[in-house]
N, C-alpha and C positions, 0 to 999 in steps of 0.2 A: 696396651695393649704391648706398645716397646720393652714390659718390664718382663711377660712375659717369654718372649720376643728372648729378651737377656738372658733369662733365668736358663732356657733350654740350652741357647745356648754354650754358657757355661759349664751348666753338666757333660752337656758333651764332649767341650774343649777338657774336662778333669778326667771321663774318664780315657778321650784316648790317647790325652795324652802319655795315662797310668798304663794303657796297652804297650802306646809306643815306649818306653822308660823302663819299661820293665824288666828289672835283672836280668842276664839269664842265668841258668847252672850254671854252677861255680864248677872248677873240675878236679874229679877225684882225689888231687897227688897236692893240692893246696889243705895247706892246715888252716885246722879251724879257728884258730886265731886271725889266719889271716881274711880270713870268709867271714866271721862277724865285722873286720872292718869296714868290707865291703857292704855287707850289707845293710853299714853305718850308713853311710857316706851315703847309698842308695836311699835311705830313708830322708836322708836331711835333702838329700837335692830334690825331693821331687815332692818334701813338704815347701822347697823353697818355689820351686816352679808353680804348683798350684795356689796358694798362698799370694802370688805376683798375680794368677791369670783371675784370682777371685776379683781382687781390692782394682787389676783394669776396670772391669765388670759392676765396680761395685757391690760387689756382694760379701757375705761375712759367712764364711762356713757353717754357719747353726744355720742359715736361710738355707743356702740349699740342698743341707742335709733331708730339714724337717717342711719343706716348701713352705717358710715363715714367706707370707705375703712382705712386699717391700717397694718402697717408694721411684716414681719411675726418677733416672737416673737422667735421659736423654732425651736432648731438645725434638732432634731429626733422626732418621732414618742415615743420614751420614754420619751424624758423629756416631748412632752402633756402629757400622760397618767397621767406623778406625778402630772402637775401641776391638773388635773383634779379631783383628789382622795385629793390635799389640797384642792380644793376646794367646799371640802364634797359629791361630788358623789361617794358612796360605792359597791352600786348594783342595776340591774334596767333591767328591761323586757323592751324589744325593740319588736317593730311593724315597717318594710319596705313597703316603697306602691312608686310606680317606674310609669313616664307620660310615657303612650305608647300614646298622643294626637300628632297629624299630624302637629303642630306645630313644632317639633323636628325636622320635614324635611326638612319644612322652616326658621328653625334656624340654623339647620346646613350647610345651603348653603350660610350664613353669616359668621361663627363662625368658621368652623370646618372642610375649603376644598372641601366645597358647598356640602359636603358628611349628609348624616342625623346624627344624635349627639348620636344616636342607632347604626352605620354603626360597625358591624365586622370586623378586619383586623387586623395585625400583630402590626396594634399601637390601645394601648386600648382607646378606646372611653369616655367620660366625666361619664358617669353614670359608667362605668368597671375602673375608677377613684377611684371616690364618694366609690364602694361598698369597694376596696380594701382600703382604708386611714381607713373609718368608722369599716375593720377587725381589721387595726392593731392597735386599739387606742379602742375601747369601747369592742372585744371581750371578752375582762377579767371583765368587768363590767356586761356580760346578767348571770339576776341570774338563768332564767327557761333552759334548754337546747334547747331549737327550740326556731324559732325565723321568728313568722308569716309573709309573704312574700306575695303584692301584687299588681295587675296592675292594671291601669285603662285608659281610655280616647280610649282602641282600641275597632276597626270593633263590637266586641261581646257586648262590656261591654256601651262603647258610655260613658255619661253621666252617669247613670243611677245605674251600680253597676260595682263591683269590680273582680277580680278573683287572684285565689290561685295560688302563680308559682309550685305549686305540687300537681300531680294527685290525690294525695288519702286529699287533705285539712289538708294538715300535717303541721307543720312547719322545715324552715331549722335548721343543726344543725350547725350552727356558720356563718358565712361569706363566711367563705372559699366555703360553698357548698350555699349559698344563689348566690355568681359570677356563681357558678355553674349553677342554677337554670332561672337565667337571661343570659346564653349563648346560652342555649337551647332553653328556650322559645321568646328572642328576635330574633330568626330564623323564627319563624312561625306563631309571631304575626302584625299583620294586622292596622297600625298605622289611628287612625279614630280624636274624641272628641267630644263633643266640654272639655275642662276640668273641672271639676269640684270634688273637696277634697271631699264632703259632703258623698258620699257611701264610701271613707275611711275613715274618720272622725267618720261614725260612723257606720264603723267596730270595728273600737279602743272601742270604746265606748260599743260594746256589749264583748270584746274580757275583758275591764279593768272590767264591771259592771260584768259579769260573773266571773272572780278570784277576784273581790272587791283588787284588786294590785296596785300597782302606772305602769302606764306604761310609753313609749317616744315614741312618734309615728315621726318616719322617711321620712320626704313627698323629694323623690327625683324628683325635676323639671324643666323646661326649665323654668319657668317665666312669663308665658301668662299664667293667669284664666279667662275664658270666663263667665261662670258660679257664677258673683263675689257675692251677695246676697244669695243663693243658699251655698256656703263658711261658709262666713259671720255667717248663720244662723249656722253651726251645729259646730262652731268654738264656739260660746253663749254655744250651747246645750253640749259643752264637758267641758267648764268651770266646772260640777255641778258633772261632775269625779274624780280620778287620774289620770289625765295624761298632758301630755306638748309634746307640737308636736314641729319639729323642722322641715324646711323645705328649705334643700338642693338645693342654685338653679345649674343650668349648664346653659351655652350658653350665648348672649351677653346681653340677658336682664333680666336675673337674679334675679339681685336686687331688679326687680319692684318689684318679690310678697312679698319680705318681707316688703318692704317698702307700700305695698298695708296691708300688712293686722298687719305690727307697727300701719299705721295711723287709720282701724278701727278699 
């Protein structure tokens, strides 16, 4: 689980720094030679920064690009948090989305002892594990006091909308409250579908465009996207805003979500 989070953070920092350091359009009155020199310098700078980030997190560019499984290089959450800070992340505004599609039931039959991946029992389910790890590693980086948390894919919203975990449409105060709200919501929600990240991404765009701040959208999902083109279109639209999107997969086929998004 450390490895999954380390990979997710590496990709997030990789994307966010590319967005932040992306060179501006050169003035028209500059010569072609000057423009080419600037472009070469920009590319070299970005390569150095990206390589150092991956090195700090113990990842290779090949592992990140192709979602290759890798060994756990951290012995504790504290070491992982320190590595994230060395990689350049100091603060972020987080948004969390949780997948409530029916495929969580089907996936759980194969990978979670025949139970739904959302099953509440004495044993933490995969979603609870992810929320717990995020709390232990990302709470210190949260810039705003509240974390907006949304569910999608349930019977009420299906593939057209999202619902806020809190009745007052507010945010959660840290991942401790995220876990509390998840435990309440999961008991009353009805799984449905299909799986479409687009409404969630559009909500993140709305939040980022309103606040004018950099946000990280964390999507916890079971790995099966059925509304592919709508999701791709939303990701393309989000590229015009200060948003990084991280998909944290749970279940047997979780890796295919990351592979599909990387490919497209």
